[in-house]
C-alpha positions as CSV (number, residue, x, y, z in Angstrom):
1,M,94.6,169.4,32.1
2,T,93.0,166.1,33.1
3,T,95.9,164.0,34.5
4,R,96.3,164.0,38.3
5,P,99.9,164.7,39.3
6,F,101.8,161.9,40.9
7,T,101.8,162.0,44.7
8,V,103.9,160.3,47.4
9,A,101.1,157.8,47.8
10,D,101.6,156.6,44.2
11,V,105.3,155.7,44.7
12,M,105.7,155.0,48.4
13,T,106.5,151.5,49.9
14,T,103.6,150.5,52.1
15,K,105.4,147.6,53.8
16,V,107.1,149.5,56.6
17,V,109.8,148.2,58.9
18,A,109.5,150.1,62.2
19,V,110.5,149.6,65.8
20,L,109.1,150.6,69.2
21,P,110.8,153.1,71.4
22,G,111.9,150.3,73.7
23,A,113.6,148.3,71.0
24,D,117.2,147.6,72.0
25,F,120.3,148.4,69.9
26,K,120.9,144.9,68.6
27,E,117.2,144.5,67.6
28,I,117.5,147.7,65.6
29,V,120.7,146.6,63.8
30,A,119.1,143.2,63.1
31,A,116.0,144.8,61.6
32,M,118.1,147.0,59.3
33,D,120.2,144.1,58.2
34,R,117.3,141.8,57.6
35,W,115.3,144.3,55.5
36,K,118.3,146.0,53.9
37,V,117.3,149.5,55.0
38,T,119.4,152.4,56.3
39,A,116.9,153.8,58.8
40,V,113.7,152.8,60.6
41,P,110.9,154.8,62.0
42,V,110.2,154.6,65.7
43,V,106.5,154.3,66.4
44,E,104.3,154.4,69.5
45,S,101.2,152.3,70.0
46,G,98.7,153.2,67.3
47,G,101.5,153.6,64.7
48,R,102.3,157.3,65.5
49,V,105.8,158.2,64.3
50,V,107.9,159.8,67.1
51,G,111.3,159.6,65.5
52,V,113.7,157.8,63.2
53,V,116.8,155.8,63.9
54,S,119.4,155.8,61.1
55,E,122.7,154.1,60.6
56,A,124.4,157.4,61.4
57,D,122.7,157.3,64.9
58,L,123.9,153.8,65.5
59,L,127.4,154.4,64.3
60,L,128.0,156.9,67.0
61,K,128.4,154.0,69.4
62,E,131.3,152.7,67.3
63,E,132.8,156.2,66.8
64,F,133.0,156.9,70.6
65,H,133.7,153.3,71.6
66,D,137.4,153.7,72.4
67,H,137.6,157.4,72.5
68,R,137.5,159.2,75.8
69,L,136.4,162.8,75.5
70,G,137.4,165.7,77.7
71,L,134.8,167.9,79.3
72,V,134.9,170.5,76.6
73,E,134.6,168.0,73.8
74,Q,131.7,166.3,75.6
75,M,129.9,169.6,75.7
76,R,130.5,170.2,72.0
77,H,129.2,166.7,71.2
78,L,126.5,166.4,73.8
79,D,123.8,164.9,71.7
80,A,126.2,162.5,69.9
81,T,127.8,161.3,73.2
82,A,124.4,160.8,74.7
83,K,123.4,158.6,71.8
84,A,126.7,156.7,71.9
85,G,125.9,155.7,75.5
86,S,122.3,154.7,74.7
87,R,120.7,151.3,74.0
88,R,117.1,152.0,73.3
89,A,115.4,153.3,70.1
90,G,113.7,156.1,72.1
91,D,117.1,157.5,73.1
92,L,118.9,156.8,69.9
93,M,116.3,158.3,67.5
94,T,116.4,161.6,65.9
95,S,113.2,163.4,66.9
96,P,110.9,164.9,65.8
97,A,111.0,162.9,62.6
98,V,110.9,164.6,59.2
99,T,107.7,163.2,57.6
100,V,105.6,163.8,54.6
101,A,101.9,163.4,53.8
102,P,100.6,160.8,51.3
103,E,99.1,163.5,49.2
104,A,102.3,165.6,49.0
105,S,103.8,166.1,45.5
106,L,107.0,164.3,44.5
107,P,108.9,167.6,44.2
108,R,107.8,168.4,47.8
109,A,109.2,165.1,49.1
110,A,112.4,165.6,47.1
111,R,112.9,169.1,48.6
112,L,112.4,167.7,52.1
113,M,115.0,165.0,51.6
114,A,117.5,167.5,50.3
115,A,116.9,170.1,53.0
116,H,117.2,167.6,55.8
117,R,119.9,165.4,54.1
118,V,117.9,162.2,54.5
119,K,117.4,159.3,52.1
120,R,113.9,158.3,53.1
121,L,110.8,159.8,54.7
122,P,108.1,158.2,56.8
123,V,104.7,158.9,55.2
124,V,102.1,159.8,57.8
125,D,98.4,160.6,57.8
126,A,96.8,163.6,59.5
127,S,96.9,161.9,62.9
128,G,100.7,161.2,62.6
129,A,100.2,157.4,62.0
130,I,102.6,155.8,59.6
131,R,101.2,154.8,56.2
132,G,104.4,154.1,54.3
133,I,108.0,155.0,53.5
134,V,109.2,157.0,50.5
135,S,112.8,156.8,49.4
136,R,115.0,158.5,46.8
137,A,114.6,155.4,44.7
138,D,110.8,155.6,45.0
139,L,110.8,159.2,43.7
140,L,112.7,158.0,40.6
141,K,110.0,155.4,39.7
142,V,108.1,158.0,37.5
143,F,111.1,157.9,35.1
144,L,110.3,154.2,34.4
145,R,107.0,155.1,32.7
146,P,106.8,153.7,29.2
147,D,107.5,156.1,26.3
148,D,104.0,155.3,24.8
149,D,102.3,156.4,28.0
150,L,104.3,159.6,28.1
151,A,103.5,160.4,24.4
152,A,99.8,159.8,25.0
153,E,99.8,162.1,28.0
154,V,101.7,164.9,26.3
155,R,99.4,164.7,23.3
156,R,96.2,164.7,25.4
157,D,97.1,167.2,28.1
158,V,99.5,169.5,26.2
159,V,99.0,169.4,22.4
160,E,95.2,168.9,22.3
161,H,94.8,171.4,25.2
162,L,97.0,174.2,23.7
163,F,96.4,173.6,19.9
164,P,92.9,172.3,19.5
165,L,92.7,173.6,15.9
166,S,96.1,172.3,14.7
167,D,96.8,169.3,17.0
168,R,96.7,166.9,14.0
169,N,99.6,168.7,12.5
170,V,101.8,168.1,15.6
171,E,103.8,165.0,16.0
172,V,104.8,163.7,19.5
173,R,107.7,161.3,19.8
174,V,109.2,160.0,23.0
175,D,112.5,158.2,23.1
176,A,114.0,157.1,26.5
177,G,111.8,159.7,28.2
178,V,112.9,162.6,25.9
179,V,109.9,164.2,24.2
180,T,110.2,165.7,20.7
181,L,107.4,168.0,19.5
182,S,107.4,168.8,15.8
183,G,105.0,170.1,13.2
184,E,103.1,173.4,12.4
185,V,100.8,175.3,14.8
186,R,98.7,178.4,14.3
187,D,99.4,180.2,17.6
188,T,103.2,180.4,17.9
189,A,102.9,182.4,21.1
190,L,101.9,179.1,22.8
191,I,105.0,177.2,21.6
192,P,107.1,178.0,24.8
193,F,104.2,177.0,27.0
194,A,103.9,173.6,25.1
195,A,107.6,172.9,25.9
196,R,107.2,173.9,29.5
197,L,104.1,171.8,30.1
198,A,105.5,168.8,28.3
199,R,108.6,169.0,30.6
200,A,106.3,169.1,33.6
201,V,104.7,165.7,32.8
202,E,105.8,163.2,35.4
203,G,108.5,160.9,33.9
204,V,109.7,163.2,31.1
205,V,113.5,163.5,31.1
206,D,113.8,166.4,28.6
207,V,111.9,168.1,25.8
208,R,113.0,169.1,22.3
209,C,110.5,171.5,20.7
210,D,110.7,171.8,16.9
211,L,107.2,173.4,16.5
212,T,107.0,176.1,13.8
213,A,104.3,178.6,12.6
214,R,101.8,177.2,10.1
215,G,102.7,178.1,6.6
216,R,106.2,179.3,7.5
217,P,108.8,177.9,5.0
218,Q,111.2,175.3,6.4
219,P,114.9,176.1,6.1
220,G,116.6,174.2,3.2
221,P,119.7,172.2,3.5
222,P,123.0,174.1,4.0
223,R,124.9,174.9,0.8
């Protein structure tokens, strides 16, 4: 295999909207509105990420605006009520922030988002300094790869790799991200691996494997 797997660095947005811990409530809301984002990283001097303020954090102020809680309820919602009474990013933020490294794989980033129920992750280097933002939409960018690119990669890194003696007998077609492998190969034991490796190519939506053993008669039309 020669193709390097896609990493977070390949799809992340490098233009980052961030705020300092001392940013006030309205400043945060204005930044989100201006840049059409649902969360902003909170960074210290030097760009080190210390937390994230999301729309959910800010909406707590509206949720508890006209609602007086009893002592028991306050204890149950201690963190939420504290944020509802706060004005600065350093008090409103969720900390520590869930972050990801630039060299992390796209499945790794997707798993982090799912596990922590977040829509975007700050991308940080080894020192914790911010280098970008990766969102759910960014992770889907690989599915925009042209069909011709996918076909070329499947042929080079799957077909030629597994079937060097019969690769010319294999046809690779890609339509809307769906790969079809057809033709005859010598080593039928490798056919399941071909389908699996083709499906692992970044941007492939699905794989149809119609490979058969070389010299095996093809089924005729139904009677």
